[in-house]
N, C-alpha and C positions, 0 to 999 in steps of 0.2 A: 504493499500500500504505499509506504514511504518512497520507494523507487519511483512508483508511478506518479506520485505527487511532485517529486523532484523533476522528473522528466517533462511533466506538464508545465512546471514553472519555467524550466529551461527553454521550452518551445515558445512559451509566451514572451519570455524576456527577448529571445531571438528575433521574434516578430516585431516587438516594440522597438527594438534597437534598430531593425532595418527600416520600419516606418519613420522613425525620428530623424535617422541620418539622411535617408532619401528626401524626406520632407524639407529639411534644412538645406541641403545642396540645391534643391529646386527652388526654394525661397530665395537663396542667394543668387540664382540665375535671374530670377525675376527682378530682384533688386538691381542687378548690374545691366541686364539686357532689357528689361521690361519697358514698354511704352505705356505711360499712365495719362498722356495728355492727348494724343491724336493717333491712337493705334488703328492699324488696318483690321477691318472686320469682315472683308469679303461681302459674300451675298447674305451672310448671317445678320450683319449689322443693318442692311437694307430692310430685310424682313422684320427685324425687331422694331425699327423705326416706324414701318407701316403699321404694325400691330399697335404700337403706342399711339399712333395718330389716329386710331380707329378706322384704318382703311382695310382691316382684315389681313389675312396671310396672303400678301400680293407682292410681286416682284416686278414683271416687265411692264413697261409704258408703251401703249401703241396708240398713236393718234391722240395723245395727251390723255389716255384713258388707262388706269392702272388696272392690271389683269390679276385675277386670283391665281394662285401659285402652288404647284407642289415640286417646285425646282429643287429645293433642298428639303431634307427630312426635318420635321418640325421641332425636335426636342431642344436644340441649342438656341435656335431663335426665340423660343418661348422662355428659356432659362434667361437669355439676355434681357429680353423684354421685361420679365419679373424683377431682375436686378435694378434695371434702369427705372422702372416704375416705383420701386421701393426707395432707392438711394439717389435717383437722378443720374443723368448721363454726364459723369464727371471722374475725376482722378480717383476717388474713392470706389465708384463702381467698377472702373477698369482694373484697379487692383484687387477687387474682390474676385472678379472673373479669374484672373491669373492666380489668386490665392486658391480658388476651387480646382483649378488645374494642377496645382502642386499637391492638393490632397489625393486626387485621383493618381497623379504620377507616383506618389509614394505607395498608395494602395497596390498599383501595378508592381512595384518592386516586392512587395510582401508576397503577392500571388506568384510571381516569377519564382521566388525562393520556395514556396510551398509546392508549386508544380514541378520544379526541378528536383526537388528532394524526393518526390514519388517516383521519379523517371530515373534519375542518374545519381542519386545518392546525395548525402548532406555536404560532402566537400565541394563537389561539382555545383551544387545548389548555392553555396557561399560565394563560390566563384562567379556563377551567373549573375547574382544579385549585386555583387560588387561591381562587375561590368556595367550593368544596367543602371547602377546608381550614378555612375561617373560618366556614362556615354553622353559626349556632347550634344547628339541630336535629340536624346531623350530629355536632357536639361533645357534645351532651347524651346522645345514645343510647349512647354509650361508658360512661356513668356508671350504666347500668341493668343488673341481673341479668337480661337479657333477650337472646334471640339475634339481635335486628334488625342490629346492627352486624356480625355474622358473615355472615348470609345476604345482606346488602346487598353485602358483598365477593365473595361467592360468585356472586351474579347478575352483577357486573362481570366476574368472572374467566370465567364461561361465555361471556359476551358477547365478551371479548378473545379467547378461544380460537376462537370461531366466525369473527372477522374474520382471524385467523391461518390458519384453515382455508380461507377463500376465496383467500388468497394462494398456499397450497399445498394443494389439495385432496387428501386422503388419508385411508385409514382410520385412520392413527394419530391425526391431530388430531381427526378425528371420534370416535374412541373416548375420547380425553382429554377432549373436551367432554362426552361421554355420561357419563364416570365422575363429573366434577365436577357434572353436572346430577343425577345419582342422590344424590350427597351433599348437594346442596342440597335436594332433596326431604325428606331426612331431617331437615333442619333447619325446612323450610317446606313442607308438604305441597301447598299450591297451586301449587308450581312444577312438579307433575306435569302440569297442563293446559299450562303454558307450554312443557314439554318436547316435547309433541306438535306444539305450533305452530311451535317452533323446528326441529323435524324437517322440517315442511312447507317452512320457510324454506330449509333446507339443500337439499332436494329442488329447489325452484324456482330456486335460484341456482347450480346445477350444469349444466354443459353437456357432460356426459360420458354414455357409455353406461352406465357403472357407478353412475350417480347414485343408483339404488334401492338397491344394495348398500351404498354409503357411508352413505346416510340410515339403513338398518337397522342398520348397525354403531353409529350413534349411539343409537339407540332400545335396541338389545340391551344396550349398556354401562350405560345408565342403569337399565335394568330388573334387570340383574345385581347392581347396588349395592342395590336397594331389595327385592330378591327374598326374602331371609330374613325381613325384618320383614313383608312382606305375606304370606308363608306362616304366620308366627305369627297374624297377624290373621284369616287364613282358618280357621285351626283353632280359634280362639276365637269369631269372629263370623261365619263362612261368608261372608266378604267379602274378596276379594283386593285390598286397598287399604291405602295408607300411613296412613289416619286414618279415624276413625269420628266425624266432627263435621259433615259437610256438611248433615245434616238440621236440626241445632241452628242452625248459621250461617244457613241458609235461612230457617228460622222467625222468627229475629230480624229478618230484613229484610223479612218479609211477614206481618204480623198486625195485628190491630185496634188495637195499641199503638205500632206501629212508627213511628219518627221518620225512617227513612232513613238514620240514623247507628247507631252502636253504643252510644249513651247515651240516657237519657231526656232530656226537656227540661231546659234549664239551670235551676237550679243543680245538678241531680243529678249524682253521680259513679257512679252505679250503671249496669250494663248495662241495655239496653232490657228492660223488664218484659213478660214474656210473659202473655197472658191467663190468667185464673184456670183456665179449663176446660182448658187445655192442661197447666197444672201439675198439676191434678187426675189426669189421666190418666198422666202421668209418676210421680206418687207411688203409684199402684195397682201399678206394676211390681214384681214379686217379684225378689229377688236371684238372678242367674244369670250364668254367665260370659259370656252374650251380651247382658247388660243394656244395654250401650251401643248395640248394634245395633238392639235393640227400642225403645230410647228415640229413636234417630235416625229410625227408621221412623214413629213418632208425629208427631215434628216435621215431616218431609217431607210426610206426609199432610195435616196441618193447614195447612201453608203453601200446597200446592197448591190445597186447598179455599178458602182465603181468596182466592187470586188468581182462581180461577174465579168465585167469587161477588161480588167486588168490583174489577171491571176499571178502573173510573173512579179509585178510590182508589189502585190500583196504578199507574196511568199517572201520577198526582201523585207518588208515591213515586219513580218513576224519575227525573222531573225534579229532585226533591229531592236524589237521591243523586248526579246528575251535577253539580248546583250545589255541593253540600257537598264533592265531590271536588276540584272545580277552583277553588273560591274559599274558603269559610269554613263550618266545621261549627258552628253555634251550639250544639250540645248537649254538645260536648266541652270540658272545662276546659282541657286543654293548648292548644287552638287559640286560646284567649283570651289566652295569654302574647304580649306584643309581640314577643319575641325569636323566636317561631315565625311570627307572622302578618306582620310588617312585611317581612322578607327575601323572603318568598314574594310579597307585593304588588309588590315591585320586580321580581322575575324573571319572573312570569307574562307581563306585556306583551311583553317581549323574546322569550319562548318562543313567543308566538302569532305574533310577526312572524318569528322564526326558522323556525317551521312552514311559513308561507307562502313564504318564500324557498327552504326545502328541497324544495318541490314540484318545483322544476326538476331536482333531482337525488334523486329520491325512492328510487331503487334503493340509492343510497349510504347514505341515512339509514333505510333500511327495517328493519334489525334493531332499531334504537332504537325505531321505532314498534310493532314486535311486542311489545316489553316494555311500553311505555306503554299500548297499547290492551288488552292483557291485564289490567293493573291496573285500568283503567276498567271493564272488563267484570265483573272480580271484584267491585268495589265496588257496580256496578249490580245484579248477580244476587243479592248477599248485603246488605252494609251498608257504610257508610263509617267508616274509622278513619284517624287521621292517619298510621300506619305503612303503611297500604295505598298511599298515594301516596309516602311517604318513600322506599320501595325503588327507585322510578323516578325520584326527583328528580335523581340524578346525570345521567341521560340527558336529562332536561328542561334541566338546567344546561348541558350541551354545546350543546344547540340554541339556548338563549338567548344563550350565548357567541358562538356562530355569527352571530346577529343582530347583536350588540354590535360584533364585528369589522367586519362589513359597514357599519354606520353610521359607525364610526371612520374606515374607508378612504374612504368617500364624503365625509366632512367634511374629510378630509386633501387630497383631490383638489381639491375646491372652494376650499379656502383657497390651494392651490398655484396654481391657475390662475384 
């Protein structure tokens, strides 16, 4: 009993220490790099401003008319609107957003430790969380008025719950994971596809007669969370979906000007420029409540047309996207920062070695690879941005740490004998 209590206290103290250290480092990054006066807020800020102005969840302006939107998932804009409504849009509220990011960033570190401990052991887990705690990109994302720090933590939390679920398969843990998956979708709509892949993973990893029922509980819990938002979108756009942006994202990845990434060729800092004829078709659309759906249909049609008529170029784009994802995107200004590039150059070789080693225990690592392969698939189908890889880099770090510990153990054995 005393041993059990001691182990429990040690576990709690380790988790507490990881959270405090990780939170402190992120808060220091916010203090040094954070912008509290005029931060960039991308589409999320526009959506939050329109909500506060009583204009509803709207984004595009067509002929001086504001259109209802499902361009971005709703959770983060509503969070911003809530903070701005309570505190005003000022230095304090911008700091609060970044402070919240730090909390989620520290939570992600705790979850990385707990996930790694289950898969690769305590030593590799401590190495994983140490790397993630000081990883420059993970520190920097907390300084942005952007949900990436939040949904990265949610990615990790769903992963952790699914590992707990394997230890004790039950509808309770399945529903918890489903609820968190639904919340994650409301922060990042691409997680919807991953939710179905995770459901397949649950089904394949259960050896019970009730595995179909337990899998459906996971899916049903996720659907319940996103259902009200999807109903709203169906009423507006005739699409039961958490977002109406897939066509635009698809067209950015497949057109005559596409680079394979989310930016034009360096040194441009602008999104990939779509061909003029596509823009002309979009400009002819009249204002209507389903404007975004009609806009998306044009993008989808043009992208599929390009793929059909240019198979050779599309094959080249596929290889470019894979290369940019795993190595270096020359079109994006952020990837040229040494603090972003160099740590990745160090981690990648160890990840490759760890991936080879993990083939012997592929079932144990399978959940991590579901996450990783989904991110690769997303980037290949659409286009590459640094954050598309960043959300699965915690899992890449775990596999790289596994390799490092294997190398360290072999070197120790060689020296000893």
